[in-house]
N, C-alpha and C positions, 0 to 999 in steps of 0.2 A: 487370858491363859487359865486353864483349870487349876483349882486350888492345890491339888497334890503335885502338879507340875511346878507351881510356884515354890512349893516346899522343897521339891527336888532341886530346883535351881538354887534355892537358898543354901541347901546342904552342900551342893557342889561348890558354891562360892566360899562357904566356910572352910571346906577342905583345901581350897586353893590358898586361903590365907595361911594355912598351917604348913604349906609347902607345895611344890610343883606336882602335877600329875605324873605318876611314875609310868615308865614304859611297860612295866609288867602288870599294870592294872588290867582287869579283864573286860572283855566286851560280852555282855550277857544277852543271849538269844533265848527267847521263850518259845516253847513248842507244845501245843495242845495236840495230843495224838491218841488214837483209839488203840491202846495196847491190849485191851480186852474188848469183847463184843464183835460185831460183824466186820468192822474195819481192821481187825487186829493184824491180819497177814500183811496188808498193804502198809499200814501205819508203823508197824515194827520195822519194816524195810525203810520207810521214810526216816524214822529215828536213827537207824544205823547208817543210812547214807549221809545224814547230817554229821554223824560222829566221825566217819572216815574223812569227810571233807574238812572238818575242824582239825583233824590230825594233820592233814596235808597242808592246810593254811598255817597252822601253828608252827610247823617246821620251818616256814618261811617268815615267821615273825608275827603271825596272826593278822588282824585287821588294823591297819594304821598303828602298828606296834603294840597292840593290845591282844593278849592271848584270849582266844575264844572260849567261852564257858556256855555250855548248852544246858538249859533247865527244862525238863520235860514234865508234863502233867498228863496222867492217863484220864481221858474223858470217857472211857468205857463205851465209846461209840454213841454217846447220848448227849444231846444239846445241853441239858441242865447241868451235867457234870462238866461239860466244857466251860460253861460260864463260871463255875466255881474255880476251876483251874486257871482260867485267864485272870480272874480277879486276884487270885493269890500271887500269880507271877508279876502282876502290875504292882501290887501293894507291898508284899513281903519281899519278893525277889528283886524288884526294881529292874526288870529286864529293859533292854534298850530297843528291841525290835522283836517281832514274832516271825517264826518260820514253822507253820503248823501243818498238820496232816490232812487227811482226805475226808473228814466228817463235815460235809458242807453245812448241815443244820447247826452244828456246834459253832463253826466259824461265823455263820450268820448271826447267831444269838449273841455273840460277843462283840461283833463289829462296831456297834454303836458306841460302847464305852471305850474301846480301843481307839476309835477315831477321836473321841474327846480327849484321850491321853496324848494324841498327836504322835502316835507310833505307827510305822508301816507294818503291814501284814503281808508276808509272803505265804502263799497258800498252795497246798496240794489240791485243793478243791476249787470249785467255781467261785466267782466273785459274789460278794453280798449283793442284795437286790437294790439297795438305795444308792443313788448316784453319789451322795456326799460320803458314803462309806466306801464306795468303789475308788474314790480318789486316794484312799490310803491303802488299798489292797492290790496285790499283784498275783495273778494266777499262773502256776506252772503246769496246769492241767490242760491237755489238748481240748479244743472246742469239741462239743459232742458230735457235731457232724463229721469230724475226722474219724470217729469210730464207726459211724454208720456207713459212709460212702464206700470204703474198701470192701465191706461185706456184701453190699448190693452189687458192686462191680464184679466181685468174684462169682457170685451166683449167675450174673448175666453172661460172663465170659466163659466160665468153666463148667456150668451145670445146665440142666433143663428146668430147674426149679424156678417157678414164676409166682408162686403163692407162698407167703410166709405168715407166721404168727409171732407176735411180740410177747415176750415173757419178761416182766419188769418189776423192780422193787420200788418202794415209794420215796426213795431219797431224791433230793432236788436235782442232782445231776442225772439220775436215771430218768426222771420225768421229762427233763429237757431233751434227752436223747430219744425217748419214746415219741415226743412230739415231732422231732426231726425225722425219725424213722417213718412216721406216717406221711409227712410232707414230701420227703425225697423219693419215696418208693417208685412213683410213676415215672420219674426221670430215668429209671433203669429198667422199665418194663416190668416192675414188680408190683404185686397186689398184696396189701395187708388184709388177710381174711379173718384174723382173730387177734384179740388183745387180752392178755391175762396177767394179773398181778400176783405177787407172792410176798411173803415176809421173809426177811433175811434169815430167820431162825427156823423156817418151815422144814420139817423133816421129810416131807413128801409133797411132790408137785404133780403127781400122776393125774389128778383130776384136771388141772389146768392144761397139761400137755395132751390129755385125751381130747379135750375140747378143741385144742389147736389142730390136732390130727383130724377130728371129725369135720372141721371147717375146710379141709382139703389142702392144708399147708404142707409143703415138702421140706420146710426148714423152720427151726425155731431161732429167732433172733433174741438171744438172751441179753438182757440189759441189767447190769448189776454185778457186783464182785463177791468174792468169797466162796465158801464151801457150797453155797446153793447151786453153783454151776456143776459141781460133782453130783449133787443130788438130782439135778435135771438129767444129767447123762445116765445115771442109774435108772431113773424112771423110764426114759426112752427105751432102754434095753429091756426092762422088766415088762413093759407094755408090748414088746415084740414088734416095735416099729423099725423094721430092718432097713428101711430106706430113708428114714428121717435124719436130717442133718441138724446138728446143734452148732450155732455160731456164737461164740462168747465175746463179751466186751474184753478190753485189755485188763489183765490181772496178773497176779504173781504166777511165775512159772510152775510152782508146785501144784497149783490148781489145774493148770493146763495138763500137766503130766497125769494127774489122777483121772481127769475126765477123758484124756486121750487113751488111757489104758482100758477104759470102759467101752468107748465107742470107736476107737481106731480112727480110720480116715474120715469117718463121719463127724468127727469133732474138729472144728476149725476155730481159730481165735485171731483177734487183732493184736499185732505185735510191733513194738518199735525195734529198730535194727539191733539195739544193745542186747535184746533177748535172742537174737539170731546172729551172733558174732561171726560165724563162718561166711555170712553173706556180705560182709563188709569188704570194700575194696580200698586200697591205699588212698589217703587223702585226709583232709581236716576232720571229717567225722570219725574215721578210724582212730586218728590220733587222740581225739577227745575221749573216745571209748576206752582206748588203751590206758590213758592217764588215770581214768577212774578205776578200771579193773585192776590196776597195779595195787591199789589200796583195798578195794572190795574183795578181790579174790584171795588176798593174803589172809584176810580175817574170816571170810565166809565162802570158802571154795565150793561148797555144795548148795549155796542158796542162789535163787534167781536175782538178777541184778537190776531189773527194770525200774522198780520204784525207788530203790536206793540211788539209781542214776539221776532221777529227777530231783531228789533231795540234794544230791551232790551239786547238780547244776544250779539250784536255788542259792546255795552257799557261794558258789563261784560268782554268780551275778551280784550277790550282796557285797562280796569283796571288791568287785569292780565299781559298784556304786559308791562305796566308801572312798575309793581312789578318785573318782570323778568329783565327789563332794569335798574331799579332803576334810571330812567330818563324819562323825557317827551320830550326830544329833538327828532327831526324828524327821523333822521337816526337810532338812538337807538331804537325808538318805532317801526320802520319798521322791524329791525332785530329781535327784541324781539317778535313781533307778529308771526314770523315764528317758534319761540321756545316755544310758549304757549302750555302746555300739553293739551291733548284731553279734550275738554270742553263740558260737558253735559248741553245744554241750554234748554230754554223753548220751542223753536221751533224745534231744531234738535241737533245733536252732531256735533261739529266742530273740524276738524283736519287740522290745517294750518301747512305748512312746507315751506322750501325754494323752493321746487319743486311744491308745491300745494298752490296757493293763492285763490282757491275756497274751502272754508272751509267745506262745507257739502259733505262728501264723502260716507255717508250711506243714502240710500233712506228712508226718514221719512214718505212718503205719504201713505194715505189710500184713498179709494173711499167712499165718503159720499153722502147722499141724504137729502132732507127736508121732514120730516114726523112728524105728531103730533105737529106741531108748533115749532119744533126744528131741529137742524142739527144732524144727526145720521149716524152711519156706515151703508153702503149699504151691505146687506148680499147676 
């Protein structure tokens, strides 16, 4: 057992000698989030979704009678800052589990020593690359192919576009999606005729988009989140590409609204049903969305709910894992997460198992557009 875990065990034993563990003792959850930098829009929503979930759970007594305390560290969307924050939460804050945001590179950088600490990692991002680290990590991010396939299906069924260009950022998740976009295109009768990269803070992508247009693409498949999507939309308009379609990855609704105001019906995006609540029919999914929105909308009536919903779902799965384990100890929580029954969340349905640490196994995504001042289903 790692030295600091032995020390922690000794400290816990000493506290038990002085008296029983009190019901009001807290359950500490650490979260590395990009509150500044390229991931800020998404990770702020992740932080706030965790907070409203903690509020809802604490109203019912917390997790196994312990009030939830969330400790966040801003990784500034950079892996080196994520490492610093993770180490602080382990050593100084003595967190008992991690539930971190969408900066994949930062989560990767910390995974090795979190694994050695024998603490589970619930992640908004993809899983770490090493198998031994994956054993302690659980992803609440949809598999990249789930964001690719609906876009290609829409182009095939609803448009005459058969040539596309990929516009992608260098994050691990985006690179995975880019590879799948190349691989899957032929299945839908689509040809990838151009591939262009950009940096998240690029203020202009007109050169890349111009090359995509010159290659004969009728649509840009944008891979990556944040304000760069709005930049791409503005560049398409500035270049006078009146027929070019921009299809965005899943993102915060504020980004969709801004890009939609620029391109109108030529801007399309990947969306979970929670972003299009008017499309929901009565049933378990609507009930899960309503339970979440009861808390989210009360605090954030004007903010998009999608990424907050995934964070909410992660906390609800965590609470169920604690019930299955009847413990909040690291290894017990890890093993119990693999045994949580299929969970209908506000964002998606989650099916974790020993073999599958990516919980979203059924594609939840629709194609949306911005029309009439709101996000709606693209018909």
